[in-house]
Backbone bond lengths (Angstrom), bond angles and torsions (degrees), N, CA, C in turn:
res aa  C-N    CA-C-N  psi(-1)  N-CA   C-N-CA  omega(-1)  CA-C   N-CA-C  phi
1 M - - - 1.453 - - 1.525 108.84 -
2 R 1.343 115.96 127.62 1.456 117.52 -175.67 1.518 111.04 -79.74
3 P 1.329 118.06 151.40 1.461 120.41 -178.76 1.512 111.05 -69.96
4 A 1.349 116.15 146.94 1.456 120.44 173.06 1.514 108.39 -77.79
5 C 1.326 116.04 136.53 1.457 119.96 -175.03 1.515 110.91 -135.29
6 R 1.331 114.08 154.01 1.455 121.02 168.05 1.512 107.34 -125.52
7 K 1.330 116.05 120.13 1.458 121.06 179.00 1.518 108.23 -102.86
8 A 1.315 115.86 109.39 1.457 119.96 -179.07 1.519 110.14 -73.02
9 P 1.340 117.15 156.67 1.465 119.10 177.46 1.509 111.79 -58.95
10 R 1.341 115.45 153.92 1.457 120.24 176.73 1.517 109.39 -66.63
11 L 1.327 115.17 142.50 1.452 121.56 179.65 1.515 108.87 -126.81
12 S 1.305 117.02 137.42 1.451 120.00 178.30 1.512 109.86 -71.32
13 A 1.329 116.09 136.21 1.456 120.08 178.01 1.512 111.69 -67.60
14 C 1.324 117.26 -15.95 1.457 121.00 -178.59 1.531 111.86 -96.77
15 A 1.352 117.86 -1.39 1.454 120.65 -179.03 1.522 109.87 -66.32
16 C 1.335 115.77 152.60 1.458 119.96 -178.41 1.512 112.19 -86.93
17 S 1.353 118.32 -26.09 1.454 120.23 -177.32 1.522 110.44 -73.23
18 I 1.325 116.06 153.31 1.461 122.30 179.01 1.518 107.87 -110.78
19 A 1.334 117.08 128.57 1.455 121.74 177.69 1.518 109.09 -97.44
20 W 1.335 116.22 131.71 1.460 120.70 179.48 1.515 108.06 -109.07
21 W 1.339 116.26 131.64 1.449 120.93 -173.62 1.519 110.07 -114.61
22 P 1.353 118.26 135.47 1.464 120.42 -176.95 1.518 112.68 -67.59
23 S 1.325 115.35 156.25 1.464 120.23 175.25 1.522 109.48 -66.78
24 I 1.325 117.10 148.86 1.452 121.20 -179.14 1.517 108.96 -133.51
25 T 1.317 115.85 171.27 1.452 120.23 -173.16 1.516 112.61 -90.93
26 K 1.324 118.93 -17.29 1.452 118.47 -174.10 1.522 112.05 -119.18
27 A 1.321 118.77 -75.61 1.466 118.66 -176.08 1.521 110.56 -160.05
28 E 1.325 114.72 149.71 1.459 122.16 172.93 1.524 108.43 -127.97
29 F 1.309 115.13 140.63 1.453 121.24 -179.59 1.527 109.05 -126.15
30 A 1.323 115.10 126.17 1.462 121.34 172.75 1.521 107.16 -95.47
31 L 1.316 117.05 116.22 1.464 122.59 -175.92 1.522 108.80 -104.71
32 L 1.314 115.54 113.20 1.464 121.92 -174.88 1.523 110.31 -116.80
33 R 1.330 116.20 124.97 1.465 118.62 169.92 1.524 107.79 -84.13
34 H 1.303 115.90 143.12 1.467 120.89 -179.03 1.526 110.89 -53.38
35 P 1.344 118.19 155.76 1.466 121.38 177.82 1.530 111.83 -63.03
36 P 1.338 116.60 168.64 1.469 120.58 -179.11 1.529 112.63 -57.05
37 V 1.318 114.59 146.75 1.462 121.44 -177.55 1.522 110.89 -106.06
38 G 1.331 115.06 156.69 1.452 121.08 -179.75 1.523 111.37 -99.32
39 V 1.316 116.03 77.46 1.469 121.34 178.26 1.517 108.72 -130.10
40 P 1.332 118.00 156.62 1.460 120.16 177.24 1.524 111.12 -61.55
41 P 1.309 118.93 145.18 1.463 120.97 177.11 1.531 110.91 -57.77
42 G 1.331 115.78 141.88 1.450 120.24 175.35 1.506 115.22 82.46
43 L 1.359 118.11 11.04 1.458 120.83 -179.69 1.524 109.71 -85.52
44 C 1.317 116.62 137.50 1.463 122.10 175.51 1.528 108.71 -89.12
45 Y 1.314 116.75 119.02 1.463 120.50 176.96 1.526 107.96 -148.04
46 G 1.307 115.68 138.50 1.452 122.04 176.44 1.515 108.39 -134.96
47 R 1.329 115.05 -73.04 1.467 120.34 176.18 1.529 111.75 -82.00
48 T 1.317 117.52 -15.48 1.463 120.63 179.94 1.528 109.94 -62.91
49 E 1.327 116.72 134.23 1.461 120.63 176.63 1.537 109.26 -78.06
50 V 1.308 116.65 125.84 1.460 122.04 179.25 1.525 108.35 -130.11
51 P 1.345 118.47 150.94 1.462 120.71 -176.30 1.529 111.99 -81.16
52 L 1.320 115.11 153.65 1.456 120.68 170.69 1.521 109.95 -81.06
53 L 1.328 115.75 151.66 1.459 119.57 175.21 1.525 109.97 -65.32
54 D 1.328 115.98 146.52 1.462 120.35 176.30 1.530 110.46 -56.93
55 G 1.305 115.57 147.45 1.459 121.39 176.23 1.513 114.66 98.32
56 W 1.324 118.01 -5.58 1.469 118.98 -176.08 1.524 111.98 -64.59
57 R 1.346 116.97 -32.48 1.468 119.24 -179.03 1.530 111.60 -62.44
58 D 1.329 116.68 -30.33 1.465 119.61 -177.69 1.523 112.44 -65.76
59 T 1.324 118.00 -22.01 1.468 121.28 -178.05 1.527 112.70 -87.27
60 M 1.323 117.44 -11.59 1.459 119.89 -171.73 1.529 114.76 -69.38
61 P 1.346 121.29 -41.72 1.470 119.01 -179.05 1.531 113.26 -59.94
62 A 1.332 117.24 -44.27 1.471 119.51 178.76 1.523 110.82 -65.87
63 L 1.315 116.83 -37.07 1.459 120.13 178.24 1.520 110.67 -65.21
64 A 1.330 117.05 -41.75 1.463 120.42 177.41 1.522 111.01 -61.24
65 D 1.333 117.93 -37.33 1.461 121.05 178.26 1.527 111.19 -62.58
66 R 1.319 116.83 -34.22 1.465 120.18 179.66 1.522 112.29 -75.34
67 I 1.324 116.28 -30.06 1.467 120.47 -177.68 1.521 111.78 -85.62
68 R 1.320 117.68 -28.04 1.471 122.26 -171.81 1.528 113.66 -54.34
69 P 1.361 121.19 -38.14 1.470 119.62 179.58 1.534 113.90 -59.61
70 L 1.323 118.56 -19.95 1.468 120.63 176.78 1.527 112.53 -73.88
71 R 1.336 116.50 -15.66 1.463 122.00 -177.30 1.531 110.91 52.06
72 P 1.333 116.69 58.48 1.478 118.77 -178.21 1.520 111.48 -62.29
73 L 1.313 115.25 136.31 1.450 121.19 178.13 1.522 111.84 -78.65
74 Q 1.329 116.17 -20.92 1.460 121.09 -179.50 1.522 109.59 -162.67
75 V 1.319 114.86 165.27 1.456 122.98 170.47 1.520 106.56 -113.90
76 V 1.331 116.11 126.59 1.461 121.96 -177.37 1.521 107.71 -118.00
77 S 1.331 116.39 126.77 1.456 120.50 -171.61 1.523 112.12 -131.29
78 S 1.316 115.04 147.56 1.462 120.33 161.76 1.523 108.18 -57.18
79 P 1.336 117.93 148.11 1.465 119.16 178.98 1.525 114.15 -75.90
80 A 1.329 118.80 -4.39 1.462 120.50 178.29 1.528 110.29 -62.41
81 V 1.325 116.66 142.41 1.467 121.20 -176.95 1.522 111.44 -57.78
82 R 1.329 117.89 -36.78 1.464 120.71 -177.72 1.528 112.27 -68.00
83 C 1.319 117.43 -14.96 1.464 121.79 174.74 1.524 111.77 -101.53
84 V 1.334 117.06 -42.97 1.464 120.73 -175.97 1.524 111.37 -63.99
85 G 1.330 117.83 -35.83 1.465 119.76 179.32 1.518 112.14 -58.50
86 P 1.340 117.81 -58.59 1.470 118.73 176.93 1.528 112.83 -61.82
87 A 1.338 117.86 -39.02 1.465 120.34 -178.78 1.522 111.24 -62.00
88 S 1.317 117.02 -41.51 1.458 120.82 -179.88 1.524 111.24 -64.63
89 L 1.336 116.17 -43.30 1.458 119.56 179.66 1.529 110.65 -65.98
90 L 1.330 117.43 -42.08 1.462 120.51 178.96 1.528 111.22 -66.69
91 A 1.324 117.21 -38.03 1.466 119.59 177.77 1.520 110.69 -59.09
92 G 1.333 116.67 -42.27 1.454 120.34 177.59 1.520 112.53 -63.87
93 L 1.330 116.52 -42.71 1.460 120.68 -179.84 1.529 111.88 -67.27
94 L 1.328 116.25 -33.23 1.466 121.03 -177.41 1.532 112.97 -90.47
95 G 1.328 117.25 -10.34 1.449 120.32 -176.57 1.513 112.68 66.00
96 A 1.328 116.36 36.07 1.469 121.61 -177.78 1.523 109.29 -119.53
97 P 1.320 117.67 147.77 1.466 119.80 177.13 1.528 111.37 -70.03
98 L 1.314 114.99 153.80 1.463 122.16 179.77 1.523 109.27 -113.46
99 R 1.318 116.38 134.81 1.460 120.55 167.65 1.523 108.44 -134.61
100 T 1.320 116.11 151.60 1.457 120.65 176.24 1.527 109.21 -102.46
101 D 1.325 114.76 151.97 1.458 121.51 -179.29 1.524 107.63 -136.06
102 A 1.321 116.39 111.91 1.462 120.92 -177.55 1.523 112.13 -62.78
103 D 1.320 117.81 -21.77 1.462 120.16 178.99 1.516 112.46 -72.42
104 L 1.335 118.08 -8.18 1.460 122.15 176.83 1.528 112.35 -96.59
105 R 1.328 117.75 9.29 1.464 120.47 177.54 1.528 111.11 -67.08
106 E 1.323 115.57 160.52 1.467 120.98 176.19 1.518 109.79 -70.59
107 L 1.334 115.94 161.10 1.462 121.50 175.12 1.525 110.10 -53.09
108 D 1.316 116.43 139.49 1.457 122.57 177.46 1.534 108.24 -87.62
109 F 1.331 116.48 112.91 1.458 121.12 -178.94 1.530 113.05 -88.19
110 G 1.317 117.34 5.47 1.458 120.67 173.12 1.517 113.05 57.19
111 D 1.333 115.54 -127.39 1.463 121.25 -176.85 1.518 113.25 -68.29
112 W 1.326 117.39 -11.14 1.465 120.04 177.97 1.524 112.27 -82.23
113 E 1.321 117.17 -15.30 1.466 119.91 -177.22 1.534 110.36 -56.27
114 G 1.324 115.48 130.77 1.455 121.10 177.48 1.518 114.97 86.08
115 L 1.331 117.35 -7.06 1.460 120.93 175.64 1.523 109.85 -84.56
116 R 1.330 116.63 156.68 1.457 119.59 165.53 1.527 107.43 -76.24
117 W 1.326 115.88 148.28 1.457 118.05 -179.39 1.521 111.91 -59.72
118 D 1.323 117.40 -30.40 1.469 118.62 179.26 1.525 112.50 -76.53
119 E 1.347 116.97 -4.01 1.466 120.96 173.42 1.532 112.35 -92.64
120 V 1.328 116.63 -13.07 1.464 120.07 178.33 1.524 108.16 -76.28
121 P 1.348 119.44 131.23 1.468 120.93 -177.51 1.528 111.84 -55.69
122 R 1.327 115.37 133.74 1.455 120.99 -178.86 1.528 113.05 -56.67
123 P 1.325 120.03 -41.85 1.471 118.82 178.72 1.530 112.75 -60.49
124 A 1.335 116.63 -34.01 1.464 119.30 178.73 1.525 110.66 -68.06
125 L 1.320 117.57 -40.88 1.461 120.41 177.55 1.522 110.75 -64.92
126 D 1.326 117.08 -38.07 1.468 120.26 178.14 1.528 110.69 -65.12
127 A 1.335 116.50 -39.78 1.469 120.05 178.76 1.523 110.48 -64.77
128 W 1.315 117.14 -38.58 1.463 121.71 177.58 1.524 110.40 -64.40
129 A 1.338 116.16 -44.99 1.464 119.83 -179.09 1.529 111.89 -63.51
130 S 1.311 116.87 -32.69 1.467 120.24 -177.92 1.529 112.48 -81.14
131 D 1.324 118.10 -17.95 1.469 121.27 -178.75 1.530 109.31 -146.36
132 P 1.337 118.11 69.67 1.477 119.28 -176.01 1.526 113.69 -64.96
133 L 1.323 117.89 -23.24 1.458 119.63 178.50 1.530 112.19 -79.52
134 G 1.316 116.69 -43.70 1.460 119.89 -172.19 1.510 115.40 -92.43
135 F 1.338 117.58 -25.01 1.467 120.01 -175.53 1.528 110.59 -74.43
136 A 1.330 116.07 142.27 1.464 122.47 172.38 1.524 108.38 -133.44
137 P 1.322 118.75 135.70 1.465 119.84 172.69 1.527 109.86 -59.06
138 P 1.318 118.43 157.51 1.467 119.94 178.15 1.529 111.01 -53.93
139 A 1.335 116.12 125.74 1.467 123.39 -178.09 1.523 112.34 63.50
140 G 1.340 117.10 18.06 1.455 121.13 -178.10 1.515 112.62 -113.55
141 E 1.312 115.72 -155.84 1.459 123.03 -168.26 1.522 110.29 -122.84
142 S 1.320 116.58 141.01 1.461 121.36 178.18 1.523 110.83 -85.26
143 G 1.340 115.25 164.44 1.449 120.10 175.04 1.511 112.04 -62.12
144 T 1.324 116.92 -37.56 1.462 120.43 177.96 1.525 111.24 -61.62
145 A 1.331 117.38 -40.86 1.469 120.62 178.54 1.522 111.13 -65.61
146 L 1.329 116.79 -38.51 1.465 120.36 177.15 1.524 110.64 -62.08
147 I 1.333 117.05 -47.48 1.460 120.64 179.75 1.519 110.48 -60.34
148 R 1.321 117.09 -41.22 1.468 121.07 -177.62 1.531 110.74 -59.87
149 R 1.329 117.31 -44.90 1.462 117.65 -176.78 1.532 112.11 -77.69
150 V 1.343 118.12 -29.86 1.469 119.05 175.20 1.530 109.98 -66.71
151 R 1.335 116.80 -33.54 1.468 119.51 174.23 1.532 110.70 -61.77
152 R 1.325 116.99 -41.55 1.472 119.53 178.53 1.525 110.64 -61.47
153 A 1.346 115.92 -43.58 1.464 119.63 178.75 1.523 110.68 -62.65
154 A 1.337 117.43 -41.26 1.463 121.37 -179.72 1.522 111.51 -63.94
155 D 1.324 117.15 -38.67 1.467 120.08 177.75 1.526 110.58 -59.86
156 R 1.315 116.98 -42.60 1.465 119.71 179.14 1.529 110.91 -66.68
157 L 1.325 117.00 -41.21 1.463 120.14 -179.79 1.520 111.42 -62.71
158 R 1.313 117.06 -44.69 1.463 120.14 -179.94 1.529 111.04 -62.07
159 A 1.323 116.09 -35.49 1.468 119.75 -179.03 1.522 112.39 -72.27
160 E 1.334 117.09 -24.35 1.463 121.09 -171.74 1.523 114.02 -101.12
161 G 1.333 119.03 -18.72 1.464 120.72 176.51 1.518 113.77 93.59
162 N 1.346 115.22 -166.49 1.464 122.55 -171.54 1.522 112.38 -44.66
163 A 1.327 115.89 133.70 1.463 119.61 -178.74 1.512 111.14 -156.26
164 L 1.315 114.99 152.24 1.457 122.98 163.69 1.516 107.00 -94.81
165 V 1.323 116.77 127.97 1.459 122.60 -179.68 1.529 108.32 -114.83
166 V 1.322 116.90 126.17 1.463 121.81 179.11 1.524 107.99 -115.39
167 S 1.326 116.30 118.08 1.458 119.33 -173.64 1.524 110.02 -150.67
168 H 1.328 115.98 -153.32 1.460 124.20 -170.42 1.527 110.82 -119.89
169 G 1.330 115.09 173.68 1.453 120.56 -178.79 1.511 113.67 -59.81
170 G 1.338 117.52 -42.86 1.456 120.44 -177.68 1.519 113.17 -62.22
171 P 1.334 118.74 -58.21 1.466 119.49 178.20 1.528 113.65 -61.21
172 L 1.347 117.03 -37.20 1.462 119.24 -174.19 1.524 112.62 -76.40
173 R 1.324 118.69 -16.02 1.463 118.52 172.80 1.535 110.60 -75.27
174 L 1.323 116.72 -18.03 1.458 122.79 -176.93 1.525 113.30 -102.42
175 L 1.331 116.66 -33.58 1.465 121.05 -167.87 1.524 114.27 -62.44
176 P 1.347 121.41 -41.08 1.470 118.80 179.82 1.524 112.78 -57.39
177 A 1.323 117.94 -46.25 1.461 120.76 179.92 1.525 111.06 -65.17
178 I 1.331 117.06 -43.03 1.463 120.14 -177.81 1.529 110.60 -64.70
179 L 1.327 117.78 -42.30 1.462 120.34 178.03 1.526 111.63 -59.33
180 C 1.342 115.97 -32.75 1.458 120.69 -177.17 1.521 112.90 -92.15
181 G 1.330 117.53 6.71 1.447 120.44 178.40 1.506 114.27 75.01
182 E 1.342 116.77 20.45 1.451 121.84 179.24 1.527 110.38 -100.13
183 T 1.326 116.41 168.32 1.458 121.13 178.61 1.525 109.13 -81.15
184 P 1.336 118.72 121.54 1.463 120.05 179.96 1.521 111.51 -74.19
185 N 1.304 115.66 154.28 1.464 122.26 -179.57 1.521 108.75 -123.49
186 L 1.315 116.31 113.78 1.464 120.45 179.84 1.522 112.95 -62.06
187 L 1.319 117.19 -19.64 1.461 121.14 -177.96 1.526 112.44 -92.84
188 D 1.325 118.02 -0.34 1.463 119.81 172.95 1.527 109.04 -60.90
189 P 1.337 117.97 147.40 1.465 119.11 178.66 1.521 111.80 -64.79
190 A 1.311 116.10 141.36 1.467 120.47 175.31 1.525 109.32 -74.39
191 P 1.323 118.21 146.38 1.465 119.80 175.09 1.524 110.24 -66.52
192 G 1.321 116.18 152.02 1.455 120.35 178.75 1.516 111.76 -68.11
193 M 1.313 115.65 154.12 1.466 119.18 177.32 1.525 109.56 -61.73
194 G 1.321 115.08 132.29 1.454 120.55 -178.94 1.511 114.34 84.05
195 S 1.336 118.10 1.96 1.467 119.86 -177.57 1.522 110.86 -87.23
196 L 1.329 114.57 152.51 1.455 122.92 -176.41 1.520 109.26 -122.23
197 R 1.328 116.38 137.21 1.461 121.61 175.89 1.517 109.41 -135.86
198 I 1.332 114.98 140.27 1.455 120.78 -179.70 1.526 109.01 -106.54
199 V 1.318 116.34 129.94 1.460 121.92 173.99 1.516 107.52 -117.02
200 T 1.333 116.26 123.58 1.454 122.91 -179.00 1.522 109.42 -108.09
201 M 1.311 117.51 124.76 1.462 122.95 174.91 1.509 109.03 -102.47
202 M 1.327 116.46 120.09 1.461 121.60 -178.45 1.532 110.32 -86.37
């Protein structure tokens, strides 16, 4: 039997309003995509380490104030620098331990990493669009492999209770459905950089 869930609307991490979430009997997860990155438009990056835009630290205290009512037991982060930096600062502000989870990494684009999207051969992009689950970039990762490891991360989160999760667009488009026992959709829109979403498991 799948858990009952409430998925709150996405909220920008830079918004000024504070959302207050009711207490629940099982678990609440705050899902945060890392802040905006400083890369040229149209660059393909997944496992590639890229810097965050200046000023991201200034948004963390207000973000921590919005997350604090959930009483997170831990902060769980992708090991990518663009996630660990904000996760570490938020863990300190929230007084919660930090752990990294490699299963929360972004999709591995293999040989496409560091290319502009317009440099990727059109037939390869068409093949990906026609089979998002089975296709993998050369030396990269398929959609099925991404779903498999996000499921592993979700199993650990459900076992451990309330948490702030800091990750990437790829995993975070899947994680709300997986946490709620629903079928994830690789074609769902990714959350915006710096956006926050609350998933409540009843």
